[in-house]
C-alpha positions in Angstrom: 13.8 -21.0 86.6 11.6 -23.0 88.2 10.6 -23.6 91.7 11.6 -27.3 91.6 15.4 -25.6 90.7 15.2 -23.1 93.6 14.1 -26.1 95.8 17.3 -28.1 94.6 19.8 -25.4 95.1 18.9 -23.1 97.7 22.3 -23.9 99.7 24.0 -22.8 96.7 21.6 -19.8 95.9 22.1 -18.4 99.6 26.7 -19.0 99.4 26.5 -17.1 96.1 24.4 -14.0 97.6 26.4 -14.0 100.9 29.6 -13.8 98.8 28.4 -11.0 96.5 27.5 -9.3 99.9 30.8 -9.7 101.0 32.6 -8.0 98.1 30.2 -5.3 98.1 28.5 -6.1 94.5 24.8 -6.3 95.9 24.0 -2.5 96.5 20.9 -2.2 99.0 18.8 1.3 99.3 19.2 3.0 102.2 17.2 5.6 104.0 18.2 9.4 104.2 21.3 10.1 106.1 21.9 12.9 108.4 24.4 15.2 107.8 26.7 17.1 110.2 26.5 20.4 109.2 23.5 21.7 112.0 20.8 24.7 111.3 22.1 27.4 114.0 21.4 30.8 115.4 17.5 29.7 116.2 16.1 32.8 118.2 12.6 32.9 119.4 10.7 36.1 120.2 7.1 36.7 121.2 5.0 39.1 120.0 1.5 39.5 121.5 0.0 36.3 121.3 2.6 35.0 118.4 5.9 33.5 118.8 8.2 34.3 116.2 11.3 31.9 115.3 13.7 32.6 113.1 17.3 31.1 112.3 20.5 31.5 110.1 19.6 30.5 106.6 20.9 27.3 104.7 21.1 26.1 101.1 18.6 23.4 101.2 15.0 22.4 99.8 13.1 23.4 102.7 12.6 23.8 106.3 10.8 21.9 108.7 9.5 23.2 111.9 9.0 20.9 114.9 6.6 22.9 117.6 5.7 21.2 120.8 3.8 22.4 123.2 4.5 20.8 127.3 5.0 17.3 125.5 1.5 17.5 123.5 1.2 16.2 120.0 4.1 17.6 118.0 3.1 19.5 114.5 5.3 20.1 111.3 5.3 22.7 109.3 7.2 23.1 106.1 8.3 26.7 105.3 10.6 27.8 102.3 12.1 30.9 104.6 14.1 30.6 107.5 11.2 32.1 109.4 8.1 30.9 111.4 4.8 32.5 113.5 3.7 30.1 115.9 0.2 32.0 116.0 -2.3 31.8 119.3 0.2 30.8 122.2 -1.5 30.8 125.6 -0.2 32.7 128.1 1.7 30.4 130.8 2.6 27.3 128.6 6.0 26.6 127.3 6.8 25.8 123.5 9.4 23.5 122.0 10.7 24.6 118.7 13.2 23.0 116.3 13.9 23.3 112.9 15.0 20.8 110.5 16.2 21.5 106.9 16.0 19.2 104.1 18.6 18.9 101.2 17.5 18.2 97.9 19.5 14.6 98.2 16.8 14.0 100.9 19.7 14.7 103.8 18.7 16.9 106.6 20.4 19.0 109.7 19.0 19.6 112.7 18.9 22.6 115.3 18.8 22.6 118.9 15.3 22.5 120.1 15.0 25.8 122.3 11.9 26.0 124.7 10.4 29.2 125.3 7.7 30.5 127.7 4.6 32.7 126.6 4.1 35.3 128.9 0.9 37.6 129.0 0.4 40.8 126.7 1.6 44.2 128.4 -1.7 45.8 129.8 -1.0 49.5 129.0 -2.8 51.6 131.4 -3.9 55.0 130.5 -4.8 58.2 132.2 -5.9 61.4 131.5 -2.7 63.4 133.6 0.6 62.4 134.1 1.6 65.3 136.8 -0.6 67.8 138.6 0.5 71.1 140.4 -1.8 72.6 142.9 -2.3 74.1 146.5 -3.9 72.9 149.5 -7.8 72.1 149.0 -7.1 71.5 145.5 -8.9 68.4 144.1 -8.7 66.7 140.7 -10.0 63.1 139.4 -7.8 60.5 137.6 -9.6 59.0 134.4 -7.5 55.6 133.8 -8.3 53.0 131.3 -6.5 49.5 131.3 -7.5 45.6 130.9 -9.0 44.3 134.4 -9.9 46.0 138.1 -8.4 49.6 138.2 -7.0 50.7 141.4 -5.5 53.5 142.9 -3.1 54.2 145.8 -1.0 57.2 147.3 2.5 56.7 148.3 2.0 59.8 150.8 -1.6 60.2 152.2 -0.4 63.0 154.3 0.3 65.3 151.0 -2.8 63.8 148.8 -5.1 61.2 149.2 -7.1 59.1 146.6 -10.2 57.2 146.3 -11.2 54.1 144.7 -12.5 56.2 142.0 -9.3 58.5 141.4 -10.6 61.4 143.3 -7.8 63.1 144.6 -7.3 65.9 147.4 -4.5 67.9 147.9 -3.7 68.2 152.2 -0.2 69.8 152.6 2.8 71.3 150.8 5.0 68.5 149.2 5.3 65.4 146.9 3.0 62.5 146.2 3.0 59.6 144.0 -0.6 58.1 142.6 -0.2 54.8 141.4 -2.5 53.1 139.4 -3.2 49.9 138.9 -4.7 47.4 136.3 -4.7 44.0 137.2 -5.5 42.3 134.0 -6.8 39.2 132.7 -6.0 35.6 131.2 -4.5 37.2 128.3 -3.3 40.7 129.8 -0.5 41.0 132.6 -0.8 43.8 135.7 -0.2 47.2 134.9 0.8 50.3 136.4 1.0 54.0 136.0 1.9 56.7 138.0 0.6 60.5 138.6 2.9 62.8 140.2 1.2 65.6 142.8 3.1 68.8 143.6 1.5 70.5 146.7 2.6 73.8 146.6 3.1 76.1 149.5 1.2 79.2 149.5 4.2 81.4 150.2 7.8 80.6 148.9 10.3 81.0 151.3 14.0 83.1 150.9 16.7 82.8 148.4 19.7 81.9 150.3 23.2 82.0 149.4 23.4 85.3 147.2 26.7 86.4 146.1 28.6 88.7 143.6 31.7 88.4 141.5 33.2 90.6 139.6 33.6 89.1 135.8 35.2 91.7 133.9 35.9 95.7 134.2 32.0 96.2 133.1 29.9 93.2 134.4 29.0 91.2 137.2 27.6 88.1 138.4 24.8 87.6 140.8 24.3 84.3 141.8 22.2 82.0 144.5 20.9 78.3 145.5 17.8 77.2 143.9 14.5 77.5 145.9 12.4 74.4 145.9 9.1 75.1 143.6 10.8 78.2 142.2 10.5 78.5 138.7 11.4 82.3 138.1 13.2 84.7 139.9 13.5 89.0 139.7 16.3 90.6 140.2 15.7 93.5 142.6 17.8 96.5 143.4 17.0 98.4 146.5 16.3 102.3 146.4 18.6 104.5 148.3 15.9 106.7 148.7 13.2 105.1 150.6 14.6 101.2 150.6 11.9 99.9 148.6 13.0 97.2 145.8 12.3 97.7 142.0 12.8 94.9 139.6 15.3 95.0 137.3 15.2 91.9 135.5 13.3 88.4 134.8 15.2 85.6 135.4 13.5 82.0 133.7 13.8 78.6 133.2 14.7 78.3 136.8 18.7 79.7 136.2 19.8 80.7 139.8 22.7 83.2 138.2 22.4 86.8 136.1 25.0 88.7 134.0 24.3 92.8 135.4 26.3 95.7 134.5 28.4 97.2 136.9 26.1 99.8 137.9 26.5 101.0 142.2 23.8 99.0 144.2 22.3 96.9 146.4 20.5 94.1 144.9 18.2 90.8 146.1 16.7 88.2 144.5 13.2 87.7 144.3 11.7 84.0 144.1 8.1 83.3 141.8 6.3 80.2 140.9 3.5 80.6 138.6 1.3 77.4 138.6 -1.7 77.4 136.2 -3.1 81.0 137.0 -2.1 81.8 140.5 1.6 83.0 140.8 3.1 83.0 144.7 6.0 84.7 145.1 8.6 84.1 148.2 10.6 86.4 150.3 12.9 89.3 149.1 16.8 88.1 150.1 19.7 89.4 152.1 20.8 92.3 149.4 24.1 92.0 147.7 26.2 95.1 147.1 27.5 95.7 143.7 30.4 98.1 143.3 30.4 100.2 140.8 32.5 100.3 137.6 33.1 104.0 138.1 35.5 103.5 140.7 37.8 101.3 139.0 38.0 104.0 135.9 41.1 105.5 134.5 41.1 109.0 135.5 43.4 111.8 133.6 45.5 114.6 134.6 45.0 116.3 131.3 42.2 116.5 128.4 41.8 113.3 126.9 39.4 112.6 124.0 37.9 109.2 124.4 35.9 109.5 121.0 34.6 112.2 118.8 30.5 111.8 118.4 29.4 112.2 115.0 26.7 111.8 113.2 28.0 108.0 112.0 28.6 107.0 114.9 25.3 108.2 116.6 21.9 107.1 116.4 19.2 109.8 115.4 16.7 109.2 118.0 14.6 112.0 116.1 14.1 115.6 115.5 12.6 118.1 117.8 10.8 121.5 117.6 9.2 122.7 120.6 5.9 124.4 120.5 4.6 127.7 119.4 6.8 130.5 120.6 8.9 128.0 122.8 11.1 126.6 120.6 14.5 127.2 122.0 15.2 123.2 123.7 17.3 124.2 126.9 17.6 120.9 128.8 16.6 117.2 128.9 15.5 114.7 131.3 14.8 111.4 131.8 12.0 109.7 133.2 11.0 105.8 133.7 9.2 106.4 129.9 10.1 109.6 128.2 12.6 112.1 127.4 11.6 115.2 128.6 12.7 118.6 126.7 12.4 122.4 128.5 12.1 124.8 125.7 11.9 128.7 126.1 11.0 131.2 124.1 14.1 133.6 122.9 13.4 136.1 125.7 13.5 133.5 128.3 9.8 134.6 129.6 8.1 131.3 128.6 8.4 127.7 128.8 7.1 124.3 127.9 7.8 120.9 129.1 7.5 118.2 126.0 7.7 114.5 126.6 9.0 112.0 123.9 8.3 108.4 124.3 11.3 106.7 124.8 9.7 103.4 122.7 9.6 105.3 119.7 9.9 108.6 120.0 6.3 110.5 120.0 5.5 113.6 121.2 2.3 112.7 123.7 2.6 115.5 125.9 3.3 119.7 125.9 2.9 121.2 128.9 3.0 125.3 129.3 5.0 125.7 132.5 4.9 129.1 134.3 8.0 130.7 136.0 10.9 128.7 134.3 12.9 131.2 133.0 15.6 130.5 130.7 15.2 126.8 132.1 19.2 125.9 131.8 19.0 122.8 133.6 16.5 120.7 134.4 16.5 117.2 136.0 13.7 114.7 137.1 13.7 112.7 140.4 12.0 109.7 139.9 10.9 109.0 144.2 9.9 112.3 144.4 8.0 112.5 141.0 9.1 116.2 140.4 10.9 118.3 137.7 13.7 120.6 138.7 14.1 123.3 136.7 17.1 125.8 137.1 16.4 129.1 135.9 19.7 130.4 135.4 21.2 131.3 131.7 25.0 132.7 131.6 23.2 136.3 131.4 21.0 135.7 133.9 21.9 134.5 137.1 20.1 133.4 139.8 19.9 130.7 142.6 15.7 130.1 141.8 14.7 126.6 141.1 11.2 125.9 139.8 9.8 122.7 140.9 6.9 120.8 138.9 4.6 118.0 139.7 6.3 114.9 137.3 2.8 113.6 136.2 0.7 116.8 135.7 3.6 119.4 135.1 2.2 121.7 137.2 3.9 124.5 139.2 4.9 123.5 143.2 6.5 126.6 143.5 10.3 127.9 143.6 12.9 128.0 146.0 16.6 128.7 146.3 19.6 126.5 145.7 22.6 126.3 147.6 24.6 128.2 144.6 23.7 130.3 141.5 23.5 127.3 138.8 23.5 127.0 135.3 22.9 123.2 135.3 21.2 120.5 137.5 21.1 116.5 137.7 19.8 114.0 140.0 21.6 110.6 140.2 19.7 107.9 141.6 22.2 105.5 141.9 23.0 107.5 145.2 20.6 109.6 145.6 22.7 112.6 145.1 21.7 115.6 143.7 24.8 117.7 141.2 24.9 121.4 140.5 27.1 123.1 138.0 28.1 127.0 138.0 31.1 128.2 135.1 33.9 125.5 136.4 32.4 124.2 139.7 30.3 121.1 140.6 28.8 120.3 143.7 27.4 117.5 145.3 24.4 117.9 147.0 22.2 115.5 149.3 18.3 114.7 148.7 17.4 118.0 150.3 20.3 120.0 147.9 22.6 120.5 151.0 25.8 120.8 149.6 28.1 117.9 150.7 31.0 118.3 148.2 32.6 120.2 146.0 34.7 119.5 142.6 36.5 122.1 140.6 36.3 121.5 136.8 39.8 122.5 135.6 39.9 120.8 132.1 37.6 122.3 129.7 36.2 125.9 128.8 34.9 127.4 132.2 30.9 127.5 130.8 28.6 124.4 131.7 25.6 124.3 129.7 24.3 121.9 131.9 25.0 118.2 133.5 23.8 115.2 133.5 24.2 112.2 136.2 24.8 108.8 136.2 26.2 105.8 138.6 28.4 108.4 140.1 29.4 110.5 137.1 28.6 114.1 136.4 28.4 114.6 132.4 29.1 118.2 132.1 27.9 119.5 128.6 30.5 122.3 127.5 29.6 124.0 124.1 32.2 126.8 123.2 31.3 128.3 119.7 30.3 126.9 116.4 30.4 123.3 115.9 33.0 122.9 119.2 31.1 121.2 121.6 32.7 118.5 124.6 30.9 116.5 127.6 33.6 115.6 130.2 33.3 112.6 132.8 33.8 113.4 136.6 33.7 111.0 139.2 31.7 112.5 142.1 33.1 110.6 144.4 36.3 112.1 144.3 36.6 114.4 141.7 39.0 112.7 138.8 38.5 113.5 135.8 37.7 110.5 133.6 37.8 111.9 130.1 35.6 113.3 127.5 33.8 113.1 124.0 34.5 115.9 121.1 31.4 116.6 119.8 31.7 117.8 116.1 28.4 119.1 114.9 25.9 121.9 116.1 25.9 122.9 120.2 25.4 120.5 122.7 22.8 121.8 125.2 22.6 118.9 127.7 22.8 115.0 128.2 21.4 112.3 130.1 22.2 108.3 130.5 19.7 105.9 129.5 20.6 102.2 130.5 24.3 102.8 130.0 23.9 105.1 126.6 24.6 109.0 126.2 21.7 111.1 125.2 22.6 114.4 124.0 20.0 117.4 122.9 21.4 119.0 120.2 20.4 122.8 119.6 20.9 123.9 115.8 22.6 121.0 114.2 22.9 121.7 110.9 21.0 119.3 108.4 18.8 117.6 111.5 17.8 121.2 113.6 17.6 120.5 117.0 17.8 117.2 117.6 17.8 113.9 120.0 20.9 111.4 119.3 22.1 108.4 121.7 25.4 106.8 121.6 24.9 102.8 119.5 27.2 101.6 122.0 27.0 101.4 125.6 29.4 104.1 127.9 32.4 102.0 130.0 30.2 103.6 133.1 28.1 100.6 134.5 
């Protein structure tokens, strides 16, 4: 159509276009429409000098991330995944982040925008030690690393001081904290590290609150209050002889109670602390008294076999044979480290003491001892460090007792006991000596003065030898062949506490080692002369 046509008919053409638009016939191309669904879950986290943005995934062609820093010009980033990292952010500045999801159709949805203020990076302060333990006048140096200037300060200058180079001096007992501060830079913030300082006293104090609680028929618990600085304790038993404290058990890891077998005696607690190569200890606590379990043991009015001892329920400690012509075992005694057997010749005119180490059974000493006689009874007193040997035998009756040095075994003479005696035993728990003669038992003090008499009525009237432990007298009896007994009597009142049948050989003597019965057997068929031990503790401590 010519221009002339449009000129002549322009009014008509405008009217036609308006009509078509009114009836929706004419279609215009519009720009992309925003859809109502929103991008959700946008979260921003800082990692060092980067910001990590993440949001819920949507079905879309791609995402456009819009980042603005404090109103500056925005920059746009097109990503396929639902995450984006803003790199090299400046600490202290606020970043605005918005996400737009664009569909294949050109439609799009937006997220709410998030403002995030970038922080400075963490200043990791490192020191060469995080704690120090020492004593007054000790010193050490803190080596520290961090970003920016380093400063040191003490929160308790009376206990420990520190200078600008990290040199620490310990002044008095107590606790202090040394704070190491690094002030950072434009990128890193300030940082701190604490070094704990403990200054120990030259001597610990005294443990308080020690008490005894009987927890069963055979054990008791001793407990106490924790003492500052003490890392371990020692259970001490007070000797009834000289009042000195002897270590019984070590209690570690700061524990404040210990269970013990109810051996009669007075006990105390000694605190200790080990700092570096130095050990300090405190004062001994006030002693507490543990009542012996033997005081509560059941007694009997007639013969009662508690158990028959056989090879099957005993442990063979070792076979023994003496030395030279002295090969007849008569008695066993016990020291801290050894079982010591008295041997005589068949005529009873010569004797020797042989020591067998408890740890491995090795014979470590054989000493000829003059004047032993038949040595039917032997005992050892650890406080006097002496062996006492009763010379008596059934057919050789005398009250003479020979004395030998506990270390050298050399004779220190002889003296007369208050009675003709076939058996002798020392009881460390009460510092008493027990003597036996036929069916009689005598309780003597530390100077062998008779304090009490016990008449043994239950068994055969000949005691080979006796043993002692925790207020109990063990009477060893051999009748003939394999008929032997070990009977128990309470020293305090003479009560009969039952006995043990021994089904093999001749029981010559016995001792008790930490609650286990140790038996000396003469000519036990199959083993010859031997030392046996029970595999279970006796119910006597």
